[in-house]
C-alpha positions in Angstrom: 0.0 0.0 0.0 2.8 2.4 0.8 4.4 1.7 -2.5 1.2 2.8 -4.3 1.1 5.9 -2.0 4.6 6.8 -2.9 3.9 6.4 -6.6 0.8 8.6 -6.3 2.8 11.3 -4.6 5.5 11.1 -7.2 3.0 11.4 -10.0 1.4 14.4 -8.3 4.8 16.1 -7.9 5.6 15.4 -11.6 2.3 17.0 -12.7 3.0 20.0 -10.5 6.5 20.4 -12.0 5.0 20.2 -15.5 2.4 22.8 -14.6 5.1 25.1 -13.2 7.2 24.6 -16.3 4.3 25.8 -18.3 3.9 28.8 -16.1 7.6 29.7 -16.5 7.2 29.5 -20.3 4.0 31.5 -20.3 5.6 34.3 -18.1 8.7 34.4 -20.3 6.5 34.7 -23.3 4.7 37.6 -21.6 8.1 39.1 -20.8 7.3 38.9 -17.1 10.8 37.6 -16.3 10.8 38.3 -12.5 7.6 36.2 -12.2 9.1 33.5 -14.5 12.2 33.4 -12.3 10.1 32.8 -9.2 8.4 29.8 -10.8 11.7 28.6 -12.4 13.3 28.5 -9.0 10.4 26.5 -7.7 10.7 24.1 -10.6 14.4 23.6 -10.1 13.8 22.8 -6.4 10.9 20.4 -7.1 12.8 18.6 -9.9 15.9 18.2 -7.8 18.0 20.5 -10.0 17.2 18.8 -13.3 19.6 20.4 -15.8 16.9 21.8 -18.1 15.2 23.4 -15.1 18.5 24.9 -13.8 19.2 26.2 -17.3 15.7 27.8 -17.5 16.3 29.4 -14.1 19.6 30.8 -15.2 18.1 32.0 -18.5 15.4 33.9 -16.5 18.3 35.6 -14.6 20.0 36.4 -17.9 16.9 38.0 -19.2 16.7 40.1 -16.0 20.4 41.1 -16.7 21.5 39.2 -13.6 24.5 38.0 -15.4 26.7 37.0 -12.4 24.0 35.0 -10.6 23.1 33.3 -13.8 26.7 32.4 -14.5 27.1 31.2 -10.9 24.0 29.0 -11.1 25.2 27.3 -14.3 28.8 26.8 -12.9 27.6 25.6 -9.5 25.7 22.8 -11.2 28.6 22.2 -13.6 26.1 22.3 -16.6 28.7 23.9 -18.8 30.4 20.5 -19.0 27.3 18.6 -20.1 24.9 20.9 -21.8 25.7 23.0 -24.9 22.9 25.5 -24.2 24.3 26.0 -20.6 27.8 26.4 -22.0 26.7 29.1 -24.4 24.6 30.9 -21.8 27.5 30.8 -19.3 29.8 32.3 -21.8 27.3 34.9 -22.8 26.7 35.8 -19.1 30.4 36.2 -18.5 30.8 38.4 -21.6 27.9 40.6 -20.6 29.3 40.9 -17.0 32.7 41.7 -18.6 34.3 38.7 -16.8 36.6 37.9 -19.6 39.2 36.1 -17.5 36.5 33.7 -16.3 35.3 33.3 -19.9 38.7 32.3 -21.0 39.0 29.8 -18.1 35.7 28.3 -19.0 36.7 28.0 -22.7 40.0 26.4 -21.8 38.7 24.1 -19.1 35.6 22.6 -20.8 36.3 19.5 -22.6 34.7 20.2 -26.0 35.0 16.5 -27.0 33.1 15.4 -23.9 30.5 18.1 -24.4 30.2 17.0 -28.1 29.8 13.4 -27.2 27.2 14.3 -24.6 25.3 16.2 -27.1 25.6 13.3 -29.6 24.3 10.8 -27.1 21.4 12.9 -26.0 20.1 14.0 -29.4 21.7 11.9 -32.1 18.6 11.1 -34.1 16.2 14.0 -33.5 18.7 16.9 -33.3 21.4 15.9 -35.8 21.5 19.5 -37.1 22.6 20.7 -33.5 25.6 18.4 -33.7 26.6 19.9 -37.0 26.3 23.4 -35.6 28.2 22.3 -32.5 31.0 20.9 -34.6 31.3 24.3 -36.3 31.2 26.1 -33.0 33.8 23.7 -31.6 36.1 24.5 -34.5 35.6 28.2 -34.0 36.4 28.0 -30.3 39.6 26.0 -31.1 40.6 28.5 -33.7 40.1 31.4 -31.2 42.1 29.5 -28.6 45.0 29.1 -31.1 44.8 32.6 -32.5 47.4 34.6 -30.7 46.2 37.9 -32.2 42.7 37.3 -30.8 44.1 36.4 -27.4 46.3 39.5 -27.4 43.4 41.7 -28.4 41.2 40.1 -25.7 43.8 40.7 -23.0 44.2 44.4 -24.1 40.5 44.9 -24.4 39.7 43.7 -20.9 42.3 46.2 -19.5 40.4 49.1 -21.0 
């Protein structure tokens, strides 16, 4: 009997999480980002920090121009290592917050091959076009890492 009770509670919690996710999307669509963030935080807690929910919460912070908290949220959950969208959002947050040193550290520390294989395993069939775009992005990041002129420019730019 307790097994059925546990399943019922789990199903109810799942339906609440789904409802709250819809609320987050609806409030984002309405550009009510503060309200969306409130519900996104609730969803992240209820889903036990499921990556897509943590990303959604960080994205709400980004939309509110809370770049440092958004970057911290992604980095705290180490999503930049396993999720391409989180990696992109983290870099964009660091750029907007003018944390160029941290952005360089992220670019140099994230294993692009691991991120690529994670992406490949997650969405091989349905999102094959994402993998192609990711390969192009991976090549661009590697080119930037190896471009001394760019690195020199970046170092000088952040000193301004």
